[in-house]
N, C-alpha and C positions, 0 to 999 in steps of 0.2 A: 530509596533504593536503588541499587546498583544492577540494573537491568540487565545490562551487557554481560554482568558476571551471572546471573541467573539463568541467561539465555547457555553460556557455555557450559554451565554445571550440568543442564537437560541434555546438550549436545554429546558431553563427555560421558553420559550414563546410556547412550543409545547402542545396542547392540547392531554393529554393521551386517550382520549376516540376517539380520532379522528388522529391517527397517520399517519405522512404523509409518502410516499415512498421514500427509500432511494437506489440508487445504490451505493454501497461501492466498490470500486476498492480494491483488497488484494493481497499482494505480498506472503505470507504465513500464516501458522498456528499461530507460536509463535506472528508475529507482530500483526494478527488480535484479540489474546486472550484477551489484556488489553483494544483494541480499543471495542470490541463488549461487553465485561462487562460495558463498560462507556456509550454506547448509545444504546444497543440493546431494552430497555423499551422504547424508543421514538420513534422508528422508525419501519415501516413496510419493512425489509431489504432484499434486494437481492445483494448477492456477485459476483461481475466481476472477475473472474481469469483470466487478460489478462498481461502476461508476458514475452514478444517475447525476452527480455534482456537474459532470461535464456538460454544459449547457449547449455548446455548438454540437450537432449529431455527427459533422464532417470531422470536428476535433476528436471526437469519441471514437469514431471509425479508425481515424489515423494513428491513433494511440495504441488501439485494439492491434491494428496489422503491424504495427512496431513491434510490438511485443511478440506476437507470433512469428516475425522474422527473424527476430533476436534469438529465439528459443530454438528455430531452426538451424540459423548460422553457428550457434556454438555447439550442436548437436545434443542439447540435453534430452533425457526422455521424460519428456513432462508433457502433460496434456493441459489445455486450456479450455475452460468451461466458460460460456457466458451466461449472464442471467437476463439479456434482454435490457433494451436501452428505453428509460422511463425518466424524463428529467423532471417530472412531475413529483415524483417521490422524494426529490431533492427540495423541490420548491415547499413542499409541504412543512417540511422539517425547518425551513429558513426563514417563513412566513413571520413578520414582525422584527425580524433580525437583519432585513437587509442593509441597514448601514453601520453594521458593526465592520470593525475593522478584520482583517485575516489575522488568526489566531487567538479571536475572541471565542464568545459562546456558540455562535453558529458553527464554527470549526468542530467544536465538543461534537454539537448534535450530527453534522456530517461523518464524523470518525465513528460514533454510534451507529448510524444508521447503515454505513459499510460493513461494520464489523459484527453487529448483529445478525445480518442477511448471511454472513460468512460462518458465523458459529452455528446459525440454524441449517445450514447446507451441511456443515460437515458433521453434525451430530445427527441428522437423518441420512446422510450417505455412508456412514461407516467410518468415518474419517478418526484417527485416534490425536489428532493435534488440529488447531486451526492458528492462525497468523497471521501478518500483515506487513507489506513492505514499507508502510508510512513511515516508520521513524528514522529511516534512512535519511530523511530531509532534515536539516536543521531549521527547517520554518514548521516543521510539526512538533507539538508537544507532546513525548514520548511519555511522560508521567500520566497524562490524559489516556493515551493508546493504550497503556499496561493496565490502568485500573480498570478501562472499559474492559478488557481482554477478561481480565481475571473476575470482574462479576458475571461476565457471559459464561466462562467456563463454569461457574456453579449453577448457573441459570440452565445451562443446556446439558450439562454433565458430559462436558468434555475437556481435555488439556488444551491448554491455550500457552504457546511459546512465546514466553516472555521475551523481548529483545528492545535492544536501542542499537538500531544497525548502522547509526551515524560514527558510532564510538570507535576506537581505534582506526581512524582514518577512512571510516567507512564511506563516506559521503564523497572523499576525495577521490577513493577506489571508483565509485561508479562513475565519478566524471571521465575518469581514464580510461574506463571501458567504453564509455559512450562515444570518446573519441577513437579508440580502435575499432569499434563495429560501427563507426558513422551512424549513432542512432538520434533519431530526431529528438531534441530535448526542447521543454516549454520553459517560459519564466513567468507562469503563474500556476496555479493549481489545478486549474480548471474550471471552477464555477464563475458564473458572469460576475460577480461580486468583486471578487479576486483579480479578475481579468480588467476591470473598471479602476481599481486601485492601482494595479500594474501601470497601466496606461497613466495614468495620473502624475505617478512618479517619473515617468520617462518624460511627459510632457514638461514637468518642474526641472528638470536637468535642461531640457531644450532653452528654456525661458533663460535660466542661469547662464 
């Protein structure tokens, strides 16, 4: 399935004089940068910052504040909604999967956790669409994300914006925008397990 093509078809069908309301799940400012550049003119956007997978509260707040600063810097007319921080929500779905590598089933369950929250909030809040910035990353499984989004759209009776934002140099563009706006970037997804995995890889390189 060409999710980038599906996304463009949806965007092309939108009446810019009557923009639909979109609840966009966002994980951080760098990932949001290129996504917002691509879709901001098509939607009345509210960003949902729901990321209980970020184990360290200091890191969680840093990413949230960086996203707020980026929106203000660029001048987007976008509001940011926070669901509150509870890392135990992530640990519940990760139980028994602690030893899985990044990109395995633990990540699938994390996608589902965050996208279901977004779909619920969008459905209850009168939004027309919901979406996520996660597919901008080459480390995220776009097939899983879009399959989850499609299922949740049916379950909660709301439109899902299919996307594979890394396509057409989307990820490269996010790096360019991060450099332009001096955005804080991370080298791990956010959860303690990905952080440990990343630290081990760094240590292995040092030893070599």
